[in-house]
C-alpha positions as CSV (number, residue, x, y, z in Angstrom):
1,M,0.0,0.0,0.0
2,S,1.3,3.4,-0.9
3,L,1.4,5.8,2.0
4,Q,1.4,9.6,2.1
5,V,1.8,10.9,5.7
6,T,1.5,14.6,6.3
7,V,1.7,16.7,9.5
8,V,-0.1,20.0,9.2
9,G,1.0,22.9,11.4
10,V,3.0,26.1,11.5
11,G,6.0,24.6,13.1
12,C,5.2,24.7,16.9
13,D,6.6,22.2,19.4
14,R,3.3,20.2,19.1
15,C,3.7,19.9,15.4
16,H,7.3,18.7,15.7
17,K,6.2,16.1,18.3
18,L,3.4,14.8,16.1
19,A,5.8,14.4,13.2
20,E,8.3,12.5,15.5
21,N,5.5,10.3,16.7
22,A,4.3,9.6,13.2
23,Q,7.8,8.6,12.0
24,Q,8.2,6.4,15.1
25,A,4.8,4.8,14.3
26,L,5.9,4.1,10.7
27,A,8.9,2.3,11.9
28,E,6.8,0.3,14.4
29,V,4.5,-0.9,11.6
30,G,7.4,-1.8,9.4
31,R,7.2,1.2,7.1
32,P,10.4,3.2,7.9
33,D,10.8,3.9,4.2
34,V,7.8,6.3,4.3
35,S,8.7,9.9,5.1
36,V,6.5,12.3,7.0
37,N,5.7,15.4,4.9
38,R,5.0,18.7,6.5
39,V,2.7,21.5,5.5
40,A,3.3,24.8,7.3
41,D,2.2,27.4,4.8
42,L,-1.1,29.0,6.1
43,E,-2.7,29.0,2.7
44,A,-1.9,25.3,2.1
45,V,-3.2,24.5,5.6
46,A,-6.5,26.3,4.7
47,D,-6.6,24.5,1.4
48,L,-6.5,21.2,3.2
49,G,-9.5,22.2,5.3
50,V,-7.7,21.8,8.6
51,L,-9.1,24.1,11.3
52,L,-7.0,23.0,14.2
53,T,-3.3,22.2,14.2
54,P,-1.4,20.0,14.5
55,A,-3.2,17.6,12.2
56,L,-2.2,14.3,10.9
57,I,-3.3,13.3,7.4
58,V,-2.7,9.8,5.9
59,N,-3.6,9.3,2.2
60,D,-5.9,12.4,2.2
61,L,-7.7,11.2,5.3
62,V,-7.5,13.5,8.4
63,L,-6.7,11.2,11.3
64,S,-6.4,13.8,13.9
65,S,-6.7,17.6,14.3
66,G,-5.9,19.8,17.2
67,R,-4.0,17.2,19.2
68,V,-0.8,15.2,19.3
69,L,-1.4,11.5,18.9
70,S,1.1,9.2,20.6
71,A,3.2,7.0,18.4
72,Q,1.2,4.0,19.6
73,K,-2.1,5.6,18.6
74,V,-0.7,6.5,15.1
75,A,0.6,3.0,14.7
76,G,-2.8,1.6,15.6
77,Q,-4.5,3.8,13.1
78,L,-2.0,2.8,10.4
79,R,-2.7,-0.9,11.2
80,R,-6.4,-0.4,10.9
81,M,-5.9,1.2,7.6
82,G,-3.9,-1.8,6.4
83,A,-0.7,0.3,6.0
84,A,1.6,-2.1,7.8
85,A,4.3,-3.8,5.8
86,E,3.3,-7.2,4.5
87,G,5.5,-10.0,5.6
């Protein structure tokens, strides 16, 4: 499964923490090859329809907005989406 993981936020500590947690979760589910993209431009944030940051978007689906998910919660969501590496 192809993955696009994006953290949306203007670069605050919470945004950085969510990006760290997302990268850790990707490693946990066997997808360390996937990078976490960041969107910080305010116009781009608005275009994505995100009202509260930080937000986590996976394959165009907003998984969270306005909070920092733990790496375990992100990994759980990725598993439910079937994004874990096959093996």
